C-alpha positions in Angstrom: -24.9 -21.3 52.0 -23.9 -18.9 54.7 -22.1 -15.7 53.8 -21.4 -12.7 55.9 -23.0 -9.6 54.5 -22.7 -7.2 57.4 -26.4 -6.9 58.0 -28.3 -8.2 61.0 -32.1 -7.8 60.4 -34.3 -6.9 63.3 -37.7 -8.3 64.3 -39.4 -10.2 61.5 -37.2 -8.8 58.7 -35.5 -10.9 56.0 -32.5 -9.9 53.9 -32.8 -11.3 50.4 -30.3 -11.4 47.5 -32.3 -11.1 44.3 -31.9 -13.7 41.6 -30.3 -12.9 38.3 -32.2 -13.3 35.0 -30.7 -16.8 34.5 -31.6 -17.9 38.1 -35.1 -16.4 38.1 -36.1 -18.0 34.8 -36.6 -14.9 32.6 -36.1 -17.1 29.6 -38.3 -17.6 26.6 -39.3 -21.0 25.4 -36.7 -20.8 22.7 -33.9 -20.2 25.3 -33.5 -16.5 24.9 -32.9 -14.6 28.2 -34.7 -11.3 28.5 -32.3 -8.7 30.0 -33.2 -6.2 32.7 -33.1 -3.3 30.2 -36.2 -4.7 28.5 -38.0 -5.8 31.6 -37.7 -2.9 34.1 -39.6 -4.7 36.9 -37.4 -5.7 39.8 -37.0 -9.3 40.8 -39.7 -10.9 42.9 -37.5 -14.0 43.6 -34.4 -14.2 45.8 -32.4 -16.2 48.2 -32.6 -15.5 51.9 -29.1 -14.4 53.2 -30.1 -13.3 56.8 -33.2 -13.5 59.0 -34.2 -11.6 62.2 -35.1 -13.4 65.4 -38.9 -13.1 64.8 -41.8 -11.1 66.0 -43.3 -10.8 69.4 -47.1 -11.4 69.8 -49.4 -9.5 72.1 -48.6 -11.9 75.0 -44.8 -11.2 74.6 -44.0 -14.6 73.1 -41.4 -14.7 70.3 -42.9 -16.1 67.1 -40.1 -17.9 65.2 -39.4 -17.1 61.5 -40.8 -19.6 58.9 -38.0 -18.9 56.5 -34.3 -19.6 56.9 -31.0 -18.7 55.3 -30.6 -20.4 52.0 -34.4 -20.6 51.2 -35.3 -19.5 47.6 -38.4 -17.3 48.0 -41.1 -15.4 46.1 -42.0 -12.0 47.6 -44.3 -9.1 46.9 -43.2 -6.7 44.2 -43.6 -3.5 46.2 -42.8 -4.8 49.7 -38.9 -4.7 49.9 -36.5 -1.9 50.5 -33.4 -1.9 48.4 -29.9 -1.6 49.9 -26.4 -1.9 48.5 -23.7 -3.4 50.6 -20.2 -3.7 49.1 -21.6 -3.1 45.6 -24.2 -5.9 45.8 -27.9 -5.3 45.8 -30.1 -6.7 48.6 -33.7 -6.4 49.6 -34.9 -6.1 53.2 -38.5 -7.0 53.7 -40.9 -8.2 56.4 -41.7 -11.8 56.6 -45.3 -11.0 55.8 -44.1 -9.9 52.4 -42.8 -13.4 51.6 -45.4 -15.2 49.5 -43.8 -18.7 49.2 -40.7 -20.8 49.5 -39.7 -22.3 46.2 -39.0 -26.0 46.6 
C-alpha cells in the first residue's frame, strides 16, 4: 500500500491518513455507524502513509523508526498536526505520539 502524497516527513515524524468511521469501528452493537457530526472527536486511528528516516541519539547514531508505511496505528488524541493535501486530510505526528500498532 504505497501511494505518493507529496510529503516527506523529517526526523522521527510519521504521516498518517485517519480512518473513516467504518474503518475505525465507530459502530454500535446493533450495527449503526455514528457519524462525525455526533462525535466531534477526531480519529485516533490511522494508516501510516509516510515515515521519516528516524531520530539521532546523543551519540549521533540514527535510531530507526519502529513503524512502517501500511501499519494501522493508534495515536494520542492531541499529538498530531492536521494538514490537507489535494483535498485529503492527513496527520503529522512524532513517533513518540504513536501508542500502538494494530495487528
